[in-house]
C-alpha positions in Angstrom: 0.0 0.0 0.0 2.8 2.4 0.8 4.5 1.8 -2.5 1.2 2.3 -4.3 0.7 5.6 -2.6 4.2 6.7 -3.7 3.4 5.7 -7.3 0.3 7.9 -7.3 2.4 10.8 -5.8 4.9 10.4 -8.7 2.2 10.2 -11.3 0.4 13.3 -10.1 3.6 15.2 -9.9 4.6 14.2 -13.4 1.2 15.3 -14.8 1.6 18.6 -13.0 5.0 19.3 -14.5 3.8 18.3 -18.0 0.9 20.8 -17.6 3.3 23.5 -16.6 5.5 22.7 -19.6 2.5 22.9 -21.9 1.6 26.3 -20.6 5.2 27.5 -21.1 5.2 26.1 -24.6 2.5 28.5 -25.6 5.2 31.1 -26.3 8.4 30.6 -28.2 11.5 29.4 -26.4 15.0 28.8 -27.8 15.5 25.6 -29.6 18.0 24.5 -26.9 15.4 24.7 -24.1 14.5 21.0 -23.4 11.0 19.8 -22.7 10.3 17.9 -19.4 11.3 14.3 -19.7 10.3 11.1 -18.0 11.9 9.8 -14.9 15.7 9.1 -15.1 17.8 6.6 -13.2 19.8 7.8 -10.2 22.1 6.5 -7.6 21.7 7.7 -4.0 24.1 7.4 -1.1 23.3 8.3 2.5 25.7 9.7 5.1 24.8 10.2 8.7 25.1 13.8 9.8 27.3 14.8 12.7 25.9 14.7 16.3 24.8 18.1 17.5 26.3 19.9 20.4 24.0 20.3 23.4 21.2 22.8 22.5 21.1 26.1 24.3 18.2 27.8 22.4 20.6 30.4 21.0 23.2 30.8 18.3 26.9 30.9 19.5 29.2 33.4 18.0 32.7 32.4 16.7 35.3 34.9 15.2 36.8 33.7 12.0 40.5 34.3 10.9 39.5 36.9 8.2 38.6 40.6 8.2 38.1 43.3 5.5 38.2 47.1 5.8 40.5 47.1 8.8 43.4 48.6 6.8 41.4 51.7 5.7 41.9 54.8 7.8 38.6 56.2 6.7 35.6 54.5 5.1 33.5 56.6 2.9 30.6 55.9 0.6 31.3 53.0 -1.8 34.1 51.5 0.4 31.2 51.2 2.8 29.5 48.6 0.6 32.0 46.0 1.9 32.3 42.6 0.3 30.7 39.2 0.1 31.5 35.5 0.6 30.5 32.0 -0.6 30.3 28.5 1.0 30.8 25.2 -0.8 32.8 22.0 -0.5 36.0 22.9 -2.4 38.0 19.8 -1.7 35.3 17.1 -1.6 35.7 16.1 2.0 32.0 16.7 2.8 32.6 19.9 4.8 31.7 23.3 3.4 34.6 25.6 2.9 34.4 29.5 2.8 35.6 32.0 0.2 35.8 35.7 1.3 36.2 38.8 -0.9 38.0 41.8 0.6 38.1 45.5 -0.3 41.5 46.2 1.2 43.6 43.0 1.0 43.8 39.6 -0.7 40.8 37.4 -0.8 40.9 34.2 1.1 39.8 30.6 1.4 38.9 29.3 4.8 39.4 25.5 4.6 36.9 23.7 6.9 38.9 21.2 9.0 35.9 20.1 11.0 34.7 21.0 14.5 34.3 24.6 13.3 38.1 24.9 12.9 39.3 26.8 9.8 42.6 27.2 8.1 43.1 30.4 6.1 44.8 30.5 2.7 45.2 33.8 0.8 44.1 34.1 -2.9 46.2 36.6 -4.7 43.2 38.6 -5.9 43.0 41.8 -3.9 40.3 44.5 -3.7 37.4 42.3 -4.5 33.6 42.7 -4.0 31.7 39.6 -4.9 32.9 36.1 -4.0 31.4 33.0 -5.6 32.2 29.3 -5.9 31.0 27.9 -9.2 31.9 25.1 -11.6 32.5 27.4 -14.5 33.9 24.9 -17.0 31.8 21.9 -16.1 34.7 19.6 -15.1 33.2 18.7 -11.8 35.7 20.9 -9.8 34.4 24.1 -8.1 36.2 27.2 -9.2 36.6 30.7 -7.6 35.0 33.9 -8.9 35.4 37.5 -7.9 34.2 40.9 -9.0 36.8 43.6 -8.4 36.8 47.1 -7.0 37.1 50.1 -9.3 37.7 49.3 -12.9 38.4 45.6 -12.5 36.4 42.9 -14.2 35.7 39.3 -13.3 38.4 37.3 -11.6 38.3 33.6 -12.5 40.5 31.1 -10.6 40.2 27.7 -12.3 40.4 24.6 -10.0 43.1 22.3 -11.4 42.5 19.6 -8.7 44.4 18.9 -5.5 47.2 17.1 -7.4 48.2 20.2 -9.3 51.2 22.3 -8.1 48.8 25.2 -7.9 45.3 24.2 -7.2 43.7 27.5 -8.3 45.1 29.3 -11.3 44.0 32.7 -12.5 42.5 32.1 -15.9 40.8 34.4 -18.5 37.1 34.1 -19.3 37.1 34.6 -23.1 34.7 37.3 -24.1 33.9 38.6 -20.6 35.3 42.1 -20.7 32.8 44.3 -18.8 33.3 46.1 -15.5 31.9 43.9 -12.7 30.2 44.4 -9.4 27.4 41.9 -9.0 27.6 38.4 -10.6 25.2 35.6 -11.1 25.4 32.2 -12.8 22.7 29.9 -14.2 21.8 27.9 -17.3 19.9 30.6 -19.1 20.3 29.1 -22.6 19.0 25.6 -21.8 22.1 23.8 -23.0 23.4 22.8 -19.6 26.3 25.3 -19.7 26.3 27.9 -16.9 25.8 31.4 -18.3 26.9 34.6 -16.6 25.1 37.8 -15.8 27.3 40.8 -14.8 26.2 44.2 -13.5 28.4 47.2 -13.0 28.0 49.9 -10.3 28.1 53.0 -12.3 28.3 55.5 -9.4 31.5 53.7 -8.2 32.9 53.9 -11.8 32.5 57.7 -11.6 34.6 57.7 -8.5 37.3 55.9 -10.6 37.5 58.3 -13.5 34.6 57.1 -15.8 32.7 60.4 -16.0 29.8 59.0 -18.1 29.6 55.2 -17.6 26.5 55.0 -19.8 28.7 55.8 -22.8 31.4 53.3 -21.9 31.0 50.0 -23.7 32.2 48.0 -20.6 29.6 49.5 -18.2 26.0 48.3 -17.6 24.2 45.0 -17.4 25.5 42.1 -19.6 24.3 38.6 -20.3 27.2 36.3 -21.3 26.1 33.2 -23.0 28.5 30.3 -22.5 29.8 28.5 -25.6 32.4 25.9 -26.5 35.0 28.7 -27.2 34.0 31.3 -24.7 31.2 33.7 -24.0 29.0 35.8 -26.3 28.0 39.2 -24.8 24.6 40.8 -24.9 24.4 44.2 -23.3 20.9 44.5 -21.8 21.3 48.0 -20.4 23.9 50.8 -20.2 22.5 51.9 -16.8 23.4 49.8 -13.8 23.9 50.2 -10.1 23.8 46.5 -9.5 24.3 45.2 -5.9 22.6 41.9 -6.4 21.4 39.8 -9.3 18.9 36.9 -8.9 18.4 34.3 -11.6 15.0 32.8 -10.8 11.7 32.0 -12.5 9.4 35.0 -11.7 6.9 34.6 -14.5 6.3 30.8 -14.0 7.4 29.6 -17.4 10.1 27.2 -15.9 12.9 29.4 -17.2 15.1 31.6 -15.1 14.5 35.3 -15.5 17.1 38.0 -14.7 16.2 40.1 -11.6 18.6 43.0 -10.9 18.7 45.0 -7.7 19.8 48.6 -8.4 21.0 51.1 -5.9 19.9 54.8 -5.7 17.1 56.1 -7.9 17.7 53.7 -10.7 14.7 51.3 -10.6 15.3 47.5 -10.3 15.0 45.7 -13.6 13.6 42.3 -14.6 14.3 40.6 -17.9 12.6 37.5 -19.4 13.5 35.5 -22.6 10.9 36.0 -25.3 12.1 34.1 -28.3 15.1 33.9 -30.6 14.0 37.0 -32.5 13.2 39.3 -29.6 15.8 37.9 -27.1 15.7 39.3 -23.6 12.9 41.8 -22.9 12.5 44.1 -19.9 9.3 43.5 -17.9 7.8 45.3 -14.9 5.4 42.9 -13.1 5.8 44.6 -9.6 3.8 47.7 -8.7 6.1 48.5 -5.8 9.8 47.9 -5.5 12.6 48.9 -3.1 14.4 52.2 -3.7 18.0 51.5 -2.9 17.8 47.7 -3.3 20.8 45.9 -1.8 19.8 42.2 -1.9 17.4 39.9 -3.7 16.0 36.7 -2.3 13.1 34.2 -3.0 11.6 31.1 -1.4 8.3 29.2 -0.8 7.7 30.9 2.6 4.1 29.5 2.9 4.8 25.9 1.7 2.0 26.5 -0.8 4.0 26.0 -4.0 4.3 29.7 -4.7 7.6 31.7 -4.6 7.7 35.0 -2.8 10.3 37.6 -3.8 12.1 39.7 -1.2 14.3 42.8 -1.5 16.1 44.8 1.2 16.5 48.6 1.6 17.1 51.1 4.3 14.3 51.4 6.9 14.9 51.6 10.7 13.4 48.7 12.6 13.3 50.9 15.7 11.5 54.3 15.5 12.4 55.6 18.9 13.6 59.2 19.2 17.2 58.1 19.7 17.2 55.9 16.6 15.6 58.5 14.4 18.2 61.1 15.6 20.9 58.9 14.3 19.2 58.4 10.9 17.7 61.8 10.1 20.8 63.8 9.3 21.8 61.2 6.6 18.2 61.0 5.3 17.8 64.7 5.0 21.2 65.0 3.1 20.4 62.2 0.7 16.7 62.4 0.2 15.7 62.2 -3.5 12.4 63.6 -5.0 9.9 61.0 -6.1 7.9 61.6 -9.2 4.3 60.7 -9.5 3.9 57.0 -10.3 7.3 56.1 -9.0 7.1 52.5 -7.8 10.1 52.8 -5.5 9.8 53.0 -1.7 12.5 53.1 0.9 11.6 49.9 2.6 11.9 46.2 2.2 9.5 44.7 -0.3 7.9 41.2 -0.2 6.2 40.3 -3.5 3.5 37.7 -3.0 1.3 36.5 -5.9 -2.3 37.6 -5.7 -5.3 37.7 -8.0 -4.3 39.8 -11.0 -0.6 40.0 -10.3 1.8 40.7 -7.4 1.2 42.5 -4.1 3.8 44.0 -1.7 2.9 42.4 1.6 6.1 43.3 3.5 4.4 45.4 6.1 1.5 43.0 6.5 3.9 40.0 6.9 6.2 41.7 9.3 9.4 42.2 7.2 9.2 45.8 5.9 11.7 47.4 8.3 15.0 45.6 9.2 17.4 48.5 9.4 20.1 49.6 6.9 19.8 46.1 5.4 22.3 44.4 3.1 22.2 40.6 2.7 19.0 38.7 3.4 18.4 35.0 3.2 15.5 32.6 3.7 16.4 29.5 5.6 14.8 27.1 8.1 16.8 28.2 11.1 14.8 26.3 13.7 14.1 23.1 11.6 10.4 23.3 11.9 9.6 23.0 8.2 9.2 26.8 7.6 11.6 29.2 5.9 12.7 31.9 8.4 14.5 35.2 7.4 17.9 36.6 8.4 19.0 40.1 7.5 22.4 41.7 8.3 22.6 45.4 9.0 24.8 48.4 9.7 26.5 51.2 7.9 29.9 52.9 8.1 30.5 56.1 6.2 32.4 59.1 7.6 30.7 61.4 5.1 27.2 60.2 5.9 27.4 59.5 9.6 30.0 62.0 10.8 27.7 62.9 13.7 28.2 59.3 15.0 31.2 57.7 16.7 33.6 56.4 14.0 31.1 57.4 11.3 29.2 54.2 12.1 25.5 53.5 12.4 25.4 50.5 14.7 22.4 48.2 14.4 21.5 44.6 15.3 21.1 42.0 12.6 17.5 40.9 12.4 16.3 37.3 12.7 12.6 36.8 11.9 10.8 33.5 12.6 8.2 32.2 10.2 4.9 31.7 12.1 3.3 29.8 9.2 1.8 30.9 5.9 4.7 33.3 5.4 4.0 35.6 8.4 7.1 36.6 10.4 7.9 37.9 13.9 11.3 39.1 15.3 13.2 36.3 17.2 15.8 38.2 19.3 15.9 35.2 21.6 17.9 33.3 19.0 21.0 35.4 19.6 21.5 36.4 16.0 21.5 40.2 16.7 25.2 40.8 16.0 26.2 44.5 15.6 29.5 44.2 13.6 28.3 45.9 10.4 27.6 42.9 8.2 27.6 42.9 4.4 27.7 39.6 2.6 26.1 36.6 4.4 25.4 32.9 3.8 23.2 30.4 5.6 25.0 27.0 5.5 25.5 24.0 7.7 29.2 24.6 8.5 29.5 21.8 11.2 27.5 19.1 9.3 25.0 18.5 12.0 21.8 19.2 10.1 20.9 22.8 11.0 21.8 26.1 9.4 24.6 28.3 10.7 25.2 31.9 9.6 28.5 33.3 8.3 28.9 37.0 7.8 31.6 39.1 6.1 31.7 42.1 8.3 33.2 45.5 7.4 36.0 46.7 9.6 35.9 43.7 12.0 36.4 39.9 11.9 34.0 37.7 10.0 31.6 35.8 12.2 30.3 32.3 12.2 27.1 32.0 14.2 26.7 28.4 15.3 23.2 27.1 15.5 22.4 25.7 19.0 18.6 26.0 18.8 16.6 23.1 20.3 15.3 22.2 16.9 13.9 19.3 14.8 15.9 17.0 12.6 17.3 17.9 9.2 17.9 16.4 5.7 20.6 17.7 3.4 20.8 17.0 -0.4 23.7 17.2 -2.8 22.9 16.7 -6.5 25.4 15.5 -9.1 25.0 15.3 -12.8 28.5 14.2 -14.0 27.6 13.6 -17.6 26.5 17.2 -18.3 28.2 20.6 -18.5 26.3 21.4 -15.2 27.7 18.7 -12.9 26.2 20.2 -9.7 22.7 20.5 -11.3 22.4 24.3 -10.8 18.8 25.2 -11.4 17.3 21.9 -10.2 14.1 22.1 -8.1 13.8 19.7 -5.2 10.7 18.9 -3.1 10.6 17.1 0.2 7.2 15.5 0.7 6.4 15.1 4.4 3.3 14.5 6.4 3.7 18.1 7.4 3.5 19.3 3.8 5.7 19.8 0.8 9.0 21.7 1.3 10.7 23.2 -1.8 14.2 24.3 -2.5 16.2 25.2 -5.6 19.9 24.7 -6.4 21.7 28.0 -6.9 25.2 29.0 -7.7 24.9 32.6 -6.6 22.6 34.9 -4.8 22.1 37.6 -2.1 24.4 40.5 -1.6 27.7 40.0 -3.5 27.7 36.3 -2.3 27.1 32.7 -3.4 24.8 30.2 -2.0 25.8 26.6 -1.0 24.9 24.0 -3.7 23.9 21.7 -0.8 20.2 22.0 0.0 18.9 22.0 3.6 15.5 20.9 4.8 14.3 21.0 8.4 11.1 19.5 9.8 9.3 18.5 12.9 10.6 15.4 14.7 7.1 13.8 14.3 7.0 14.4 10.6 7.0 11.4 8.3 9.4 11.7 5.3 7.4 10.4 2.3 9.4 11.2 -0.8 12.1 13.4 -2.3 11.1 14.7 -5.8 13.8 16.2 -8.1 13.2 18.1 -11.3 16.6 18.3 -12.9 17.6 21.4 -14.9 16.6 19.8 -18.2 13.1 18.9 -16.9 13.8 15.2 -16.2 12.3 13.7 -13.0 13.6 11.5 -10.2 11.9 10.3 -7.0 13.4 8.8 -3.9 11.0 7.1 -1.4 13.4 5.8 1.2 14.5 8.7 3.4 16.1 8.9 6.9 16.2 12.0 9.1 19.5 13.6 10.1 21.3 12.3 7.0 23.0 13.8 3.9 21.8 12.4 0.7 24.0 12.5 -2.4 22.0 11.9 -5.5 23.9 11.2 -8.8 22.1 11.1 -12.1 
């Protein structure tokens, strides 16, 4: 009877995907975009997760052997943007390693040696902004990627394997020549190769001698399509103040769209592929967007099969007289006039699908104001089957906050617990309210015990690892491998964990958030009394796989 029930689950899911594909097929798609296929064979191996430390109901803070911004005597606007980081298993030992960008020194790898011990190794790529770990060339080895301060472009460090004299070697990306600030990777062309989207930060270019970036052929937003001999560039826009780029399916056609978070008065932009004649077209599905958008994020926060889209901005979470006195001088000096019909608002925005389109429900759902907010990530922090939200805050700029000590606006990072149905409430009891002026951030299981930890690249102080010691439910972690493709880590795959509690959904990403990269390893949390019924995988080419035998507190490696 149990096997029969799983067969019906698989049949229903297959019919659902075929219906979605038929809807998507009503408009033209590139010839390389594959149609959903039938189930494909897989091999799954299970590894027991590490035992957890005794729970305390709070996160425990650990300083990491890395810091950025500490060499600068004065931090002004644009240095204040800081840098990002990424987490992935670089050496294949099962532990997630860390890659940090730095605005004032060499970048660095922090090799995870287990037990939350890390060994630092410099990467001779200084003055970087974004840090990502991506298998660029599809050889099954994870490479290092950076965007660089000033007029630098993309830095690519190819992984030659641990037997090489130099494991990571600086290597050109043929055809990629634009200025770079925000980076994002996904298979946008449907041929399994990972394509690249690059956005410049034009205001910063002006500080580096490019008086009119919009007339410079290297500035703006670029789509680089990967090919056998290199990359083919398409310039989507000459205007860009890109701090974050999300590659995710906004319009529901099973293809990634390009979602760009722009700073200042330049509105965020969204691009979808129309057909081989029209190419990428700008769309504007949202009636309200953040003004100075710093981070993009998305997730199924209601466990209802619908993605919500979140963006961060500057909006104080505390409106007491003392807080407003710290904010107002800056706000008065930088306030920009808003024209009638301007969709921008200086607040976080949460896009939720409603009848007739999208609605901004950030205020209603409790996530509109989280401070001077940079990175924001959804993740199930308390392993209850619901995606929570973590946002890192703070600002340092002598020219904006000269009225404050050290030119710094000190704020607490904000943890918000999902109450169900995508409604959130502050969770200060979790101990995630660090005040070290965070910028890039990732949520990842750094000690391999089945719950999410937080790692933050702070500005002008040591990076932090916040170890999860909540008294939480069990977890399940999933690594996907597709070795016979140009996308060996299955970036773009959609994975659903079917439980008696409901269906939990995750997607495999190579990049995301503020100048950072997400782990390829997926994390699911759930109540201890939940029954694990099936794991359903839709691979990037539309093929399906289902696993019915699942154990809690394990890591599952699924190879196609």
